[in-house]
C-alpha positions as CSV (number, residue, x, y, z in Angstrom):
1,M,91.9,58.1,91.7
2,F,89.4,57.9,88.8
3,K,88.6,55.4,85.9
4,R,88.9,56.3,82.5
5,N,85.1,56.9,82.0
6,Q,85.3,59.5,84.8
7,V,88.1,61.3,83.5
8,E,86.3,61.5,80.0
9,E,83.5,62.6,81.5
10,A,84.8,65.1,83.4
11,I,86.6,66.4,80.7
12,A,83.5,66.6,78.4
13,L,81.8,68.9,81.3
14,V,84.5,71.4,81.1
15,V,84.9,71.5,77.0
16,E,81.3,70.4,75.9
17,P,78.9,72.0,78.5
18,E,76.3,71.8,75.7
19,P,73.0,71.0,77.9
20,E,71.9,68.4,75.5
21,Q,75.7,66.8,75.8
22,S,75.0,64.4,78.4
23,T,78.0,62.0,77.6
24,P,82.1,62.6,75.8
25,S,81.4,63.0,72.1
26,S,83.2,60.7,70.0
27,E,85.3,63.1,68.9
28,L,86.6,63.9,72.5
29,R,86.9,60.2,73.2
30,T,89.1,59.4,70.3
31,R,91.7,62.7,71.2
32,I,91.7,61.5,74.5
33,K,92.5,57.8,73.5
34,R,95.1,59.1,70.9
35,L,96.8,61.1,73.5
36,L,97.1,58.5,76.1
37,D,98.2,56.0,73.4
38,T,100.6,58.4,72.0
39,D,101.7,58.8,75.9
40,R,102.6,54.9,76.6
41,D,104.0,54.1,73.1
42,L,106.8,56.7,73.6
43,G,107.7,55.0,76.7
44,R,110.5,56.4,79.0
45,N,113.7,56.2,80.4
46,K,113.6,57.0,84.1
47,R,117.4,57.5,83.9
48,S,117.2,59.8,81.2
49,A,118.6,63.6,82.5
50,D,116.0,64.6,79.6
51,P,112.7,65.3,81.7
52,E,111.1,64.8,78.1
53,R,112.3,61.0,78.5
54,A,112.4,60.2,81.9
55,N,108.3,61.1,82.6
56,F,105.3,60.0,81.3
57,A,102.8,62.7,80.6
58,F,99.6,60.6,82.1
59,Y,101.1,57.7,83.6
60,R,102.4,57.1,87.3
61,S,106.0,55.4,87.5
62,E,104.5,52.3,85.6
63,M,101.6,51.5,83.6
64,P,99.5,48.5,82.7
65,G,99.7,46.8,79.2
66,R,96.7,47.5,76.9
67,G,94.1,45.9,77.2
68,A,94.3,46.1,81.6
69,E,92.3,48.8,83.2
70,T,93.9,52.4,84.4
71,L,93.7,54.5,87.3
72,F,94.2,58.1,86.6
73,S,95.4,60.8,89.5
74,D,93.5,64.2,89.3
75,Y,96.6,65.5,88.2
76,E,96.3,63.3,85.5
77,A,93.1,63.9,84.1
78,F,94.5,67.7,84.1
79,A,96.9,67.2,81.7
80,L,94.7,65.7,79.6
81,L,93.1,68.5,79.2
82,T,95.7,71.1,79.5
83,C,97.1,69.1,76.1
84,L,93.3,68.9,74.7
85,R,93.5,72.8,74.8
86,L,97.0,73.1,73.5
87,M,95.5,70.8,70.7
88,R,93.0,73.2,69.9
89,H,95.8,75.6,69.1
90,G,96.8,73.7,66.2
91,W,99.1,72.0,68.2
92,P,99.6,68.4,67.0
93,Q,99.2,65.4,69.5
94,G,102.9,64.7,69.7
95,F,104.3,67.9,70.4
96,V,101.6,68.5,73.6
97,V,102.4,65.1,75.0
98,S,106.4,66.5,74.3
99,V,105.4,69.7,76.5
100,L,103.5,68.0,79.1
101,R,106.2,65.3,79.7
102,R,108.8,67.9,79.8
103,V,107.0,70.2,82.8
104,R,105.3,67.7,84.4
105,L,107.4,67.6,87.7
106,E,106.7,71.7,87.6
107,L,103.1,71.3,86.5
108,E,102.3,68.5,89.1
109,E,103.6,70.5,92.0
110,H,101.9,73.9,91.1
111,Y,99.0,71.3,90.7
112,A,98.6,69.9,93.6
113,R,99.1,74.0,95.6
114,I,96.2,75.6,93.2
115,A,93.9,72.6,93.8
116,K,94.5,73.6,97.7
117,Q,93.6,76.7,97.1
118,D,90.2,78.5,98.6
119,P,87.8,79.0,95.5
120,K,86.3,82.0,97.6
121,I,89.4,84.0,97.8
122,L,91.1,82.9,94.1
123,F,88.2,84.1,92.1
124,D,87.1,87.0,94.4
125,E,86.1,89.5,91.2
126,E,86.8,92.8,93.6
127,L,90.2,91.1,94.8
128,I,91.5,91.0,90.8
129,R,90.1,94.0,90.1
130,Q,92.1,95.9,92.8
131,R,95.1,93.8,92.0
132,A,95.1,94.5,88.2
133,K,97.6,97.1,86.5
134,P,98.0,98.6,83.5
135,G,99.7,96.4,81.2
136,D,98.8,93.4,82.6
137,I,97.1,90.2,81.0
138,A,93.3,90.0,82.3
139,V,92.9,86.7,84.1
140,D,90.2,85.8,86.1
141,N,91.7,84.5,89.7
142,T,93.6,86.3,91.8
143,D,96.6,84.0,91.7
144,P,97.6,83.1,88.3
145,V,99.5,80.1,86.7
146,F,101.1,80.7,83.3
147,L,102.2,77.3,80.8
148,A,104.2,79.4,78.5
149,I,105.9,78.1,75.3
150,I,108.6,79.9,73.2
151,S,108.2,78.8,69.4
152,R,111.1,76.9,68.0
153,K,113.5,79.1,65.8
154,P,113.3,79.0,61.9
155,E,116.7,77.7,62.3
156,D,115.9,74.9,64.5
157,P,112.7,73.3,63.3
158,F,113.3,70.0,65.4
159,G,114.2,71.3,68.3
160,S,112.8,71.3,72.0
161,S,110.5,74.5,72.2
162,P,111.1,75.9,75.7
163,A,108.1,75.7,77.9
164,A,107.8,76.8,81.4
165,I,105.3,76.9,84.2
166,C,105.2,80.6,85.6
167,R,103.6,81.7,88.8
168,G,102.5,85.4,88.2
169,Q,102.9,87.7,85.1
170,G,106.3,88.8,86.6
171,E,107.5,84.5,86.6
172,L,106.0,84.6,83.0
173,M,108.1,88.3,81.7
174,R,111.2,86.9,82.8
175,F,111.2,83.6,81.4
176,I,109.9,85.4,77.9
177,R,113.1,88.0,78.6
178,E,115.8,85.0,79.2
179,R,114.7,83.1,75.7
180,G,114.7,86.4,73.9
181,A,111.4,88.8,73.9
182,S,111.5,88.9,70.1
183,Q,110.8,85.3,70.0
184,A,107.0,84.2,69.4
185,W,105.4,82.8,72.4
186,T,102.2,81.4,73.4
187,M,100.5,81.2,77.0
188,F,97.5,79.4,78.5
189,E,96.5,80.3,82.3
190,L,95.9,76.9,84.4
191,V,94.5,77.7,87.7
192,N,90.8,78.4,86.2
193,S,90.6,75.0,84.5
194,V,92.3,73.3,87.8
195,H,89.5,74.0,89.9
196,D,86.8,73.7,86.7
197,L,87.9,70.4,86.8
198,S,88.0,69.6,89.8
199,S,84.4,70.3,90.3
200,A,83.5,68.2,87.1
201,L,85.7,64.9,88.5
202,A,83.4,65.4,91.7
203,Q,80.4,64.8,89.7
204,T,81.6,61.6,88.1
205,R,80.9,58.2,89.0
206,P,82.9,54.9,88.1
207,R,81.2,52.8,85.7
208,L,81.8,49.0,85.5
209,R,83.7,47.6,82.3
210,G,82.1,45.9,79.9
211,R,80.4,46.0,76.6
212,G,76.6,46.4,78.5
213,N,78.4,49.6,80.6
214,Q,79.7,51.5,77.5
């Protein structure tokens, strides 16, 4: 489990890798805080059949009240990083939190598997070139996993955007065809960011709470 400062510092190492940036920027910390607050304020209903209402995006089964210290799993840090990636493409924080709630069960399972994969095989450049086929989406690993999001239909602007976790380009294309290949869709490859964040988390250290330790 990781303290808030470790999560912020690890995410900064991934998204703000400038050599002169020794600590997370105030903008990044604010965005992370707003994502956490949005997830907290939405609450959850454990009995709901809707995964968006039954799951938190960044918390476990329960969470402490405001002001109490919260510890995050490596997956929950990854979920925050993923939301920040989505927001860079112009989606608002409420939307990206709803997506991560919706796919949490699938994504957490894939995350656990990806984190255990051998990086020497996963990022073998020669093997990546050998497996590449004409027409494939360019990826930087041998076993890609995608978060795919289908845009809302114009006639249903307030509906949920279908989203799925797809292992490999075959699953990705099947999901898109099933939802209507003519619709607009966006995909994000996840494997590289799992290992990038895992490496970054290993470089962090917990910091004591208190004004003198901010």
